[in-house]
mmCIF file of the N, C-alpha and C atoms, coordinates in Angstrom:
data_MODEL
# 
_entry.id   MODEL 
# 
loop_
_atom_site.group_PDB 
_atom_site.id 
_atom_site.type_symbol 
_atom_site.label_atom_id 
_atom_site.label_alt_id 
_atom_site.label_comp_id 
_atom_site.label_asym_id 
_atom_site.label_entity_id 
_atom_site.label_seq_id 
_atom_site.pdbx_PDB_ins_code 
_atom_site.Cartn_x 
_atom_site.Cartn_y 
_atom_site.Cartn_z 
_atom_site.occupancy 
_atom_site.B_iso_or_equiv 
_atom_site.pdbx_formal_charge 
_atom_site.auth_seq_id 
_atom_site.auth_comp_id 
_atom_site.auth_asym_id 
_atom_site.auth_atom_id 
_atom_site.pdbx_PDB_model_num 
ATOM 1   N N  . MET A 1 1  ? -19.254 -7.298  15.314 1.00 0.00 ? 1  MET A N  1 
ATOM 2   C CA . MET A 1 1  ? -20.388 -7.812  14.595 1.00 0.00 ? 1  MET A CA 1 
ATOM 3   C C  . MET A 1 1  ? -20.119 -9.199  14.033 1.00 0.00 ? 1  MET A C  1 
ATOM 4   N N  . LEU A 1 2  ? -18.891 -9.459  13.659 1.00 0.00 ? 2  LEU A N  1 
ATOM 5   C CA . LEU A 1 2  ? -18.568 -10.792 13.169 1.00 0.00 ? 2  LEU A CA 1 
ATOM 6   C C  . LEU A 1 2  ? -18.735 -11.844 14.254 1.00 0.00 ? 2  LEU A C  1 
ATOM 7   N N  . ILE A 1 3  ? -18.377 -11.492 15.480 1.00 0.00 ? 3  ILE A N  1 
ATOM 8   C CA . ILE A 1 3  ? -18.538 -12.431 16.584 1.00 0.00 ? 3  ILE A CA 1 
ATOM 9   C C  . ILE A 1 3  ? -20.013 -12.716 16.828 1.00 0.00 ? 3  ILE A C  1 
ATOM 10  N N  . PHE A 1 4  ? -20.829 -11.675 16.841 1.00 0.00 ? 4  PHE A N  1 
ATOM 11  C CA . PHE A 1 4  ? -22.262 -11.876 17.076 1.00 0.00 ? 4  PHE A CA 1 
ATOM 12  C C  . PHE A 1 4  ? -22.919 -12.639 15.927 1.00 0.00 ? 4  PHE A C  1 
ATOM 13  N N  . HIS A 1 5  ? -22.456 -12.403 14.724 1.00 0.00 ? 5  HIS A N  1 
ATOM 14  C CA . HIS A 1 5  ? -22.980 -13.159 13.584 1.00 0.00 ? 5  HIS A CA 1 
ATOM 15  C C  . HIS A 1 5  ? -22.589 -14.631 13.709 1.00 0.00 ? 5  HIS A C  1 
ATOM 16  N N  . GLY A 1 6  ? -21.373 -14.889 14.150 1.00 0.00 ? 6  GLY A N  1 
ATOM 17  C CA . GLY A 1 6  ? -20.948 -16.263 14.382 1.00 0.00 ? 6  GLY A CA 1 
ATOM 18  C C  . GLY A 1 6  ? -21.776 -16.937 15.467 1.00 0.00 ? 6  GLY A C  1 
ATOM 19  N N  . LEU A 1 7  ? -22.096 -16.199 16.533 1.00 0.00 ? 7  LEU A N  1 
ATOM 20  C CA . LEU A 1 7  ? -22.945 -16.754 17.589 1.00 0.00 ? 7  LEU A CA 1 
ATOM 21  C C  . LEU A 1 7  ? -24.358 -17.021 17.096 1.00 0.00 ? 7  LEU A C  1 
ATOM 22  N N  . ALA A 1 8  ? -24.861 -16.167 16.227 1.00 0.00 ? 8  ALA A N  1 
ATOM 23  C CA . ALA A 1 8  ? -26.185 -16.404 15.641 1.00 0.00 ? 8  ALA A CA 1 
ATOM 24  C C  . ALA A 1 8  ? -26.166 -17.637 14.738 1.00 0.00 ? 8  ALA A C  1 
ATOM 25  N N  . LEU A 1 9  ? -25.064 -17.858 14.043 1.00 0.00 ? 9  LEU A N  1 
ATOM 26  C CA . LEU A 1 9  ? -24.945 -19.055 13.221 1.00 0.00 ? 9  LEU A CA 1 
ATOM 27  C C  . LEU A 1 9  ? -24.874 -20.319 14.068 1.00 0.00 ? 9  LEU A C  1 
ATOM 28  N N  . ILE A 1 10 ? -24.268 -20.225 15.243 1.00 0.00 ? 10 ILE A N  1 
ATOM 29  C CA . ILE A 1 10 ? -24.265 -21.365 16.162 1.00 0.00 ? 10 ILE A CA 1 
ATOM 30  C C  . ILE A 1 10 ? -25.692 -21.699 16.566 1.00 0.00 ? 10 ILE A C  1 
ATOM 31  N N  . SER A 1 11 ? -26.463 -20.678 16.886 1.00 0.00 ? 11 SER A N  1 
ATOM 32  C CA . SER A 1 11 ? -27.856 -20.893 17.274 1.00 0.00 ? 11 SER A CA 1 
ATOM 33  C C  . SER A 1 11 ? -28.669 -21.466 16.115 1.00 0.00 ? 11 SER A C  1 
ATOM 34  N N  . ALA A 1 12 ? -28.422 -20.997 14.911 1.00 0.00 ? 12 ALA A N  1 
ATOM 35  C CA . ALA A 1 12 ? -29.168 -21.466 13.750 1.00 0.00 ? 12 ALA A CA 1 
ATOM 36  C C  . ALA A 1 12 ? -28.720 -22.854 13.303 1.00 0.00 ? 12 ALA A C  1 
ATOM 37  N N  . SER A 1 13 ? -27.527 -23.265 13.697 1.00 0.00 ? 13 SER A N  1 
ATOM 38  C CA . SER A 1 13 ? -27.031 -24.567 13.249 1.00 0.00 ? 13 SER A CA 1 
ATOM 39  C C  . SER A 1 13 ? -27.794 -25.727 13.872 1.00 0.00 ? 13 SER A C  1 
ATOM 40  N N  . LYS A 1 14 ? -28.532 -25.475 14.936 1.00 0.00 ? 14 LYS A N  1 
ATOM 41  C CA . LYS A 1 14 ? -29.347 -26.524 15.539 1.00 0.00 ? 14 LYS A CA 1 
ATOM 42  C C  . LYS A 1 14 ? -30.480 -26.942 14.610 1.00 0.00 ? 14 LYS A C  1 
ATOM 43  N N  . TYR A 1 15 ? -30.951 -26.017 13.796 1.00 0.00 ? 15 TYR A N  1 
ATOM 44  C CA . TYR A 1 15 ? -32.102 -26.255 12.931 1.00 0.00 ? 15 TYR A CA 1 
ATOM 45  C C  . TYR A 1 15 ? -31.724 -26.310 11.460 1.00 0.00 ? 15 TYR A C  1 
ATOM 46  N N  . ASN A 1 16 ? -30.449 -26.407 11.164 1.00 0.00 ? 16 ASN A N  1 
ATOM 47  C CA . ASN A 1 16 ? -29.964 -26.343 9.798  1.00 0.00 ? 16 ASN A CA 1 
ATOM 48  C C  . ASN A 1 16 ? -29.043 -27.529 9.535  1.00 0.00 ? 16 ASN A C  1 
ATOM 49  N N  . ILE A 1 17 ? -28.453 -27.565 8.354  1.00 0.00 ? 17 ILE A N  1 
ATOM 50  C CA . ILE A 1 17 ? -27.523 -28.629 8.019  1.00 0.00 ? 17 ILE A CA 1 
ATOM 51  C C  . ILE A 1 17 ? -26.262 -28.495 8.870  1.00 0.00 ? 17 ILE A C  1 
ATOM 52  N N  . GLY A 1 18 ? -25.544 -29.556 9.014  1.00 0.00 ? 18 GLY A N  1 
ATOM 53  C CA . GLY A 1 18 ? -24.365 -29.556 9.863  1.00 0.00 ? 18 GLY A CA 1 
ATOM 54  C C  . GLY A 1 18 ? -23.168 -28.827 9.294  1.00 0.00 ? 18 GLY A C  1 
ATOM 55  N N  . ASP A 1 19 ? -23.210 -28.490 8.021  1.00 0.00 ? 19 ASP A N  1 
ATOM 56  C CA . ASP A 1 19 ? -22.060 -27.847 7.388  1.00 0.00 ? 19 ASP A CA 1 
ATOM 57  C C  . ASP A 1 19 ? -21.902 -26.382 7.756  1.00 0.00 ? 19 ASP A C  1 
ATOM 58  N N  . ILE A 1 20 ? -22.857 -25.825 8.453  1.00 0.00 ? 20 ILE A N  1 
ATOM 59  C CA . ILE A 1 20 ? -22.789 -24.410 8.807  1.00 0.00 ? 20 ILE A CA 1 
ATOM 60  C C  . ILE A 1 20 ? -21.762 -24.160 9.913  1.00 0.00 ? 20 ILE A C  1 
ATOM 61  N N  . LYS A 1 21 ? -21.297 -25.241 10.567 1.00 0.00 ? 21 LYS A N  1 
ATOM 62  C CA . LYS A 1 21 ? -20.343 -25.075 11.654 1.00 0.00 ? 21 LYS A CA 1 
ATOM 63  C C  . LYS A 1 21 ? -19.022 -24.489 11.171 1.00 0.00 ? 21 LYS A C  1 
ATOM 64  N N  . TYR A 1 22 ? -18.658 -24.733 9.931  1.00 0.00 ? 22 TYR A N  1 
ATOM 65  C CA . TYR A 1 22 ? -17.426 -24.155 9.413  1.00 0.00 ? 22 TYR A CA 1 
ATOM 66  C C  . TYR A 1 22 ? -17.553 -22.647 9.249  1.00 0.00 ? 22 TYR A C  1 
ATOM 67  N N  . LEU A 1 23 ? -18.713 -22.195 8.818  1.00 0.00 ? 23 LEU A N  1 
ATOM 68  C CA . LEU A 1 23 ? -18.910 -20.765 8.618  1.00 0.00 ? 23 LEU A CA 1 
ATOM 69  C C  . LEU A 1 23 ? -18.919 -20.022 9.945  1.00 0.00 ? 23 LEU A C  1 
ATOM 70  N N  . TRP A 1 24 ? -19.613 -20.558 10.967 1.00 0.00 ? 24 TRP A N  1 
ATOM 71  C CA . TRP A 1 24 ? -19.631 -19.827 12.233 1.00 0.00 ? 24 TRP A CA 1 
ATOM 72  C C  . TRP A 1 24 ? -18.271 -19.819 12.895 1.00 0.00 ? 24 TRP A C  1 
ATOM 73  N N  . PHE A 1 25 ? -17.507 -20.881 12.713 1.00 0.00 ? 25 PHE A N  1 
ATOM 74  C CA . PHE A 1 25 ? -16.161 -20.910 13.273 1.00 0.00 ? 25 PHE A CA 1 
ATOM 75  C C  . PHE A 1 25 ? -15.287 -19.831 12.638 1.00 0.00 ? 25 PHE A C  1 
ATOM 76  N N  . ILE A 1 26 ? -15.348 -19.713 11.318 1.00 0.00 ? 26 ILE A N  1 
ATOM 77  C CA . ILE A 1 26 ? -14.555 -18.703 10.612 1.00 0.00 ? 26 ILE A CA 1 
ATOM 78  C C  . ILE A 1 26 ? -15.004 -17.297 10.997 1.00 0.00 ? 26 ILE A C  1 
ATOM 79  N N  . GLN A 1 27 ? -16.320 -17.088 11.132 1.00 0.00 ? 27 GLN A N  1 
ATOM 80  C CA . GLN A 1 27 ? -16.830 -15.771 11.499 1.00 0.00 ? 27 GLN A CA 1 
ATOM 81  C C  . GLN A 1 27 ? -16.326 -15.350 12.882 1.00 0.00 ? 27 GLN A C  1 
ATOM 82  N N  . ILE A 1 28 ? -16.355 -16.262 13.836 1.00 0.00 ? 28 ILE A N  1 
ATOM 83  C CA . ILE A 1 28 ? -15.905 -15.921 15.185 1.00 0.00 ? 28 ILE A CA 1 
ATOM 84  C C  . ILE A 1 28 ? -14.401 -15.667 15.210 1.00 0.00 ? 28 ILE A C  1 
ATOM 85  N N  . ILE A 1 29 ? -13.638 -16.473 14.495 1.00 0.00 ? 29 ILE A N  1 
ATOM 86  C CA . ILE A 1 29 ? -12.178 -16.260 14.439 1.00 0.00 ? 29 ILE A CA 1 
ATOM 87  C C  . ILE A 1 29 ? -11.860 -14.906 13.807 1.00 0.00 ? 29 ILE A C  1 
ATOM 88  N N  . LEU A 1 30 ? -12.530 -14.573 12.714 1.00 0.00 ? 30 LEU A N  1 
ATOM 89  C CA . LEU A 1 30 ? -12.296 -13.269 12.081 1.00 0.00 ? 30 LEU A CA 1 
ATOM 90  C C  . LEU A 1 30 ? -12.713 -12.128 13.001 1.00 0.00 ? 30 LEU A C  1 
ATOM 91  N N  . GLY A 1 31 ? -13.784 -12.307 13.765 1.00 0.00 ? 31 GLY A N  1 
ATOM 92  C CA . GLY A 1 31 ? -14.198 -11.289 14.725 1.00 0.00 ? 31 GLY A CA 1 
ATOM 93  C C  . GLY A 1 31 ? -13.183 -11.088 15.827 1.00 0.00 ? 31 GLY A C  1 
ATOM 94  N N  . LEU A 1 32 ? -12.588 -12.163 16.295 1.00 0.00 ? 32 LEU A N  1 
ATOM 95  C CA . LEU A 1 32 ? -11.551 -12.042 17.323 1.00 0.00 ? 32 LEU A CA 1 
ATOM 96  C C  . LEU A 1 32 ? -10.292 -11.381 16.769 1.00 0.00 ? 32 LEU A C  1 
ATOM 97  N N  . ILE A 1 33 ? -9.943  -11.702 15.541 1.00 0.00 ? 33 ILE A N  1 
ATOM 98  C CA . ILE A 1 33 ? -8.791  -11.044 14.907 1.00 0.00 ? 33 ILE A CA 1 
ATOM 99  C C  . ILE A 1 33 ? -9.078  -9.562  14.713 1.00 0.00 ? 33 ILE A C  1 
ATOM 100 N N  . ALA A 1 34 ? -10.315 -9.222  14.306 1.00 0.00 ? 34 ALA A N  1 
ATOM 101 C CA . ALA A 1 34 ? -10.674 -7.818  14.096 1.00 0.00 ? 34 ALA A CA 1 
ATOM 102 C C  . ALA A 1 34 ? -10.682 -7.042  15.410 1.00 0.00 ? 34 ALA A C  1 
ATOM 103 N N  . SER A 1 35 ? -10.988 -7.706  16.519 1.00 0.00 ? 35 SER A N  1 
ATOM 104 C CA . SER A 1 35 ? -10.957 -7.000  17.803 1.00 0.00 ? 35 SER A CA 1 
ATOM 105 C C  . SER A 1 35 ? -9.528  -6.733  18.261 1.00 0.00 ? 35 SER A C  1 
ATOM 106 N N  . TYR A 1 36 ? -8.589  -7.503  17.766 1.00 0.00 ? 36 TYR A N  1 
ATOM 107 C CA . TYR A 1 36 ? -7.187  -7.275  18.114 1.00 0.00 ? 36 TYR A CA 1 
ATOM 108 C C  . TYR A 1 36 ? -6.554  -6.216  17.213 1.00 0.00 ? 36 TYR A C  1 
ATOM 109 N N  . TYR A 1 37 ? -6.817  -6.301  15.912 1.00 0.00 ? 37 TYR A N  1 
ATOM 110 C CA . TYR A 1 37 ? -6.291  -5.334  14.944 1.00 0.00 ? 37 TYR A CA 1 
ATOM 111 C C  . TYR A 1 37 ? -7.405  -4.343  14.601 1.00 0.00 ? 37 TYR A C  1 
ATOM 112 N N  . LEU A 1 38 ? -7.526  -3.300  15.365 1.00 0.00 ? 38 LEU A N  1 
ATOM 113 C CA . LEU A 1 38 ? -8.642  -2.367  15.212 1.00 0.00 ? 38 LEU A CA 1 
ATOM 114 C C  . LEU A 1 38 ? -8.604  -1.596  13.898 1.00 0.00 ? 38 LEU A C  1 
ATOM 115 N N  . GLY A 1 39 ? -7.452  -1.357  13.350 1.00 0.00 ? 39 GLY A N  1 
ATOM 116 C CA . GLY A 1 39 ? -7.352  -0.593  12.114 1.00 0.00 ? 39 GLY A CA 1 
ATOM 117 C C  . GLY A 1 39 ? -7.779  -1.358  10.871 1.00 0.00 ? 39 GLY A C  1 
ATOM 118 N N  . SER A 1 40 ? -7.774  -2.663  10.936 1.00 0.00 ? 40 SER A N  1 
ATOM 119 C CA . SER A 1 40 ? -8.106  -3.449  9.760  1.00 0.00 ? 40 SER A CA 1 
ATOM 120 C C  . SER A 1 40 ? -9.477  -4.104  9.875  1.00 0.00 ? 40 SER A C  1 
ATOM 121 N N  . GLY A 1 41 ? -10.345 -3.560  10.692 1.00 0.00 ? 41 GLY A N  1 
ATOM 122 C CA . GLY A 1 41 ? -11.666 -4.137  10.894 1.00 0.00 ? 41 GLY A CA 1 
ATOM 123 C C  . GLY A 1 41 ? -12.517 -4.158  9.638  1.00 0.00 ? 41 GLY A C  1 
ATOM 124 N N  . PHE A 1 42 ? -12.409 -3.116  8.822  1.00 0.00 ? 42 PHE A N  1 
ATOM 125 C CA . PHE A 1 42 ? -13.202 -3.056  7.593  1.00 0.00 ? 42 PHE A CA 1 
ATOM 126 C C  . PHE A 1 42 ? -12.853 -4.199  6.647  1.00 0.00 ? 42 PHE A C  1 
ATOM 127 N N  . TRP A 1 43 ? -11.555 -4.465  6.500  1.00 0.00 ? 43 TRP A N  1 
ATOM 128 C CA . TRP A 1 43 ? -11.135 -5.508  5.570  1.00 0.00 ? 43 TRP A CA 1 
ATOM 129 C C  . TRP A 1 43 ? -11.494 -6.896  6.085  1.00 0.00 ? 43 TRP A C  1 
ATOM 130 N N  . LEU A 1 44 ? -11.411 -7.085  7.386  1.00 0.00 ? 44 LEU A N  1 
ATOM 131 C CA . LEU A 1 44 ? -11.823 -8.370  7.947  1.00 0.00 ? 44 LEU A CA 1 
ATOM 132 C C  . LEU A 1 44 ? -13.330 -8.534  7.860  1.00 0.00 ? 44 LEU A C  1 
ATOM 133 N N  . TRP A 1 45 ? -14.059 -7.427  8.006  1.00 0.00 ? 45 TRP A N  1 
ATOM 134 C CA . TRP A 1 45 ? -15.505 -7.477  7.857  1.00 0.00 ? 45 TRP A CA 1 
ATOM 135 C C  . TRP A 1 45 ? -15.866 -7.842  6.409  1.00 0.00 ? 45 TRP A C  1 
ATOM 136 N N  . ALA A 1 46 ? -15.183 -7.232  5.467  1.00 0.00 ? 46 ALA A N  1 
ATOM 137 C CA . ALA A 1 46 ? -15.421 -7.559  4.058  1.00 0.00 ? 46 ALA A CA 1 
ATOM 138 C C  . ALA A 1 46 ? -15.073 -9.021  3.779  1.00 0.00 ? 46 ALA A C  1 
ATOM 139 N N  . LEU A 1 47 ? -13.998 -9.500  4.369  1.00 0.00 ? 47 LEU A N  1 
ATOM 140 C CA . LEU A 1 47 ? -13.632 -10.905 4.191  1.00 0.00 ? 47 LEU A CA 1 
ATOM 141 C C  . LEU A 1 47 ? -14.679 -11.816 4.813  1.00 0.00 ? 47 LEU A C  1 
ATOM 142 N N  . GLY A 1 48 ? -15.152 -11.488 5.994  1.00 0.00 ? 48 GLY A N  1 
ATOM 143 C CA . GLY A 1 48 ? -16.108 -12.335 6.692  1.00 0.00 ? 48 GLY A CA 1 
ATOM 144 C C  . GLY A 1 48 ? -17.491 -12.328 6.099  1.00 0.00 ? 48 GLY A C  1 
ATOM 145 N N  . PHE A 1 49 ? -18.003 -11.134 5.804  1.00 0.00 ? 49 PHE A N  1 
ATOM 146 C CA . PHE A 1 49 ? -19.384 -11.045 5.347  1.00 0.00 ? 49 PHE A CA 1 
ATOM 147 C C  . PHE A 1 49 ? -19.542 -11.195 3.848  1.00 0.00 ? 49 PHE A C  1 
ATOM 148 N N  . ARG A 1 50 ? -18.582 -10.829 3.084  1.00 0.00 ? 50 ARG A N  1 
ATOM 149 C CA . ARG A 1 50 ? -18.718 -10.910 1.633  1.00 0.00 ? 50 ARG A CA 1 
ATOM 150 C C  . ARG A 1 50 ? -18.059 -12.166 1.073  1.00 0.00 ? 50 ARG A C  1 
ATOM 151 N N  . ILE A 1 51 ? -16.768 -12.236 1.235  1.00 0.00 ? 51 ILE A N  1 
ATOM 152 C CA . ILE A 1 51 ? -16.020 -13.284 0.562  1.00 0.00 ? 51 ILE A CA 1 
ATOM 153 C C  . ILE A 1 51 ? -16.316 -14.664 1.154  1.00 0.00 ? 51 ILE A C  1 
ATOM 154 N N  . MET A 1 52 ? -16.382 -14.758 2.484  1.00 0.00 ? 52 MET A N  1 
ATOM 155 C CA . MET A 1 52 ? -16.642 -16.065 3.088  1.00 0.00 ? 52 MET A CA 1 
ATOM 156 C C  . MET A 1 52 ? -18.041 -16.568 2.770  1.00 0.00 ? 52 MET A C  1 
ATOM 157 N N  . HIS A 1 53 ? -19.033 -15.671 2.688  1.00 0.00 ? 53 HIS A N  1 
ATOM 158 C CA . HIS A 1 53 ? -20.372 -16.110 2.327  1.00 0.00 ? 53 HIS A CA 1 
ATOM 159 C C  . HIS A 1 53 ? -20.446 -16.563 0.866  1.00 0.00 ? 53 HIS A C  1 
ATOM 160 N N  . ILE A 1 54 ? -19.700 -15.910 0.008  1.00 0.00 ? 54 ILE A N  1 
ATOM 161 C CA . ILE A 1 54 ? -19.669 -16.330 -1.396 1.00 0.00 ? 54 ILE A CA 1 
ATOM 162 C C  . ILE A 1 54 ? -18.977 -17.688 -1.525 1.00 0.00 ? 54 ILE A C  1 
ATOM 163 N N  . ILE A 1 55 ? -17.858 -17.857 -0.846 1.00 0.00 ? 55 ILE A N  1 
ATOM 164 C CA . ILE A 1 55 ? -17.152 -19.137 -0.890 1.00 0.00 ? 55 ILE A CA 1 
ATOM 165 C C  . ILE A 1 55 ? -18.009 -20.238 -0.275 1.00 0.00 ? 55 ILE A C  1 
ATOM 166 N N  . TYR A 1 56 ? -18.617 -19.960 0.875  1.00 0.00 ? 56 TYR A N  1 
ATOM 167 C CA . TYR A 1 56 ? -19.448 -20.959 1.540  1.00 0.00 ? 56 TYR A CA 1 
ATOM 168 C C  . TYR A 1 56 ? -20.672 -21.309 0.695  1.00 0.00 ? 56 TYR A C  1 
ATOM 169 N N  . GLY A 1 57 ? -21.310 -20.313 0.111  1.00 0.00 ? 57 GLY A N  1 
ATOM 170 C CA . GLY A 1 57 ? -22.470 -20.563 -0.733 1.00 0.00 ? 57 GLY A CA 1 
ATOM 171 C C  . GLY A 1 57 ? -22.127 -21.374 -1.967 1.00 0.00 ? 57 GLY A C  1 
ATOM 172 N N  . THR A 1 58 ? -20.980 -21.106 -2.568 1.00 0.00 ? 58 THR A N  1 
ATOM 173 C CA . THR A 1 58 ? -20.535 -21.873 -3.723 1.00 0.00 ? 58 THR A CA 1 
ATOM 174 C C  . THR A 1 58 ? -20.223 -23.312 -3.331 1.00 0.00 ? 58 THR A C  1 
ATOM 175 N N  . TRP A 1 59 ? -19.594 -23.487 -2.179 1.00 0.00 ? 59 TRP A N  1 
ATOM 176 C CA . TRP A 1 59 ? -19.278 -24.827 -1.693 1.00 0.00 ? 59 TRP A CA 1 
ATOM 177 C C  . TRP A 1 59 ? -20.546 -25.633 -1.430 1.00 0.00 ? 59 TRP A C  1 
ATOM 178 N N  . ILE A 1 60 ? -21.530 -25.017 -0.788 1.00 0.00 ? 60 ILE A N  1 
ATOM 179 C CA . ILE A 1 60 ? -22.800 -25.699 -0.508 1.00 0.00 ? 60 ILE A CA 1 
ATOM 180 C C  . ILE A 1 60 ? -23.542 -25.995 -1.817 1.00 0.00 ? 60 ILE A C  1 
ATOM 181 N N  . LEU A 1 61 ? -23.491 -25.080 -2.770 1.00 0.00 ? 61 LEU A N  1 
ATOM 182 C CA . LEU A 1 61 ? -24.135 -25.309 -4.046 1.00 0.00 ? 61 LEU A CA 1 
ATOM 183 C C  . LEU A 1 61 ? -23.582 -26.540 -4.748 1.00 0.00 ? 61 LEU A C  1 
ATOM 184 N N  . PHE A 1 62 ? -22.268 -26.623 -4.818 1.00 0.00 ? 62 PHE A N  1 
ATOM 185 C CA . PHE A 1 62 ? -21.669 -27.763 -5.496 1.00 0.00 ? 62 PHE A CA 1 
ATOM 186 C C  . PHE A 1 62 ? -21.769 -29.050 -4.683 1.00 0.00 ? 62 PHE A C  1 
ATOM 187 N N  . LYS A 1 63 ? -21.879 -28.927 -3.379 1.00 0.00 ? 63 LYS A N  1 
ATOM 188 C CA . LYS A 1 63 ? -21.968 -30.126 -2.553 1.00 0.00 ? 63 LYS A CA 1 
ATOM 189 C C  . LYS A 1 63 ? -23.356 -30.759 -2.635 1.00 0.00 ? 63 LYS A C  1 
ATOM 190 N N  . TYR A 1 64 ? -24.431 -29.944 -2.614 1.00 0.00 ? 64 TYR A N  1 
ATOM 191 C CA . TYR A 1 64 ? -25.776 -30.480 -2.524 1.00 0.00 ? 64 TYR A CA 1 
ATOM 192 C C  . TYR A 1 64 ? -26.589 -30.382 -3.810 1.00 0.00 ? 64 TYR A C  1 
ATOM 193 N N  . ASP A 1 65 ? -26.152 -29.615 -4.771 1.00 0.00 ? 65 ASP A N  1 
ATOM 194 C CA . ASP A 1 65 ? -26.922 -29.436 -5.997 1.00 0.00 ? 65 ASP A CA 1 
ATOM 195 C C  . ASP A 1 65 ? -26.285 -30.207 -7.145 1.00 0.00 ? 65 ASP A C  1 
ATOM 196 N N  . ARG A 1 66 ? -26.315 -31.503 -7.039 1.00 0.00 ? 66 ARG A N  1 
ATOM 197 C CA . ARG A 1 66 ? -25.767 -32.335 -8.116 1.00 0.00 ? 66 ARG A CA 1 
ATOM 198 C C  . ARG A 1 66 ? -26.828 -33.193 -8.691 1.00 0.00 ? 66 ARG A C  1 
# 
């Protein structure tokens, strides 16, 4: 799911700000790592969908909301 979410972010980056490329890159990398380490998929999913979105959202907030 992380890989597909990363691919969806690639598609959405055409119509969005250019900074989204970092998020889709991280999502795809985490998805590939999760496909290799099958036992730790939950923790990588939590890192990708929860923590990375919070970090990315905070970064975008401070970058554009000044």
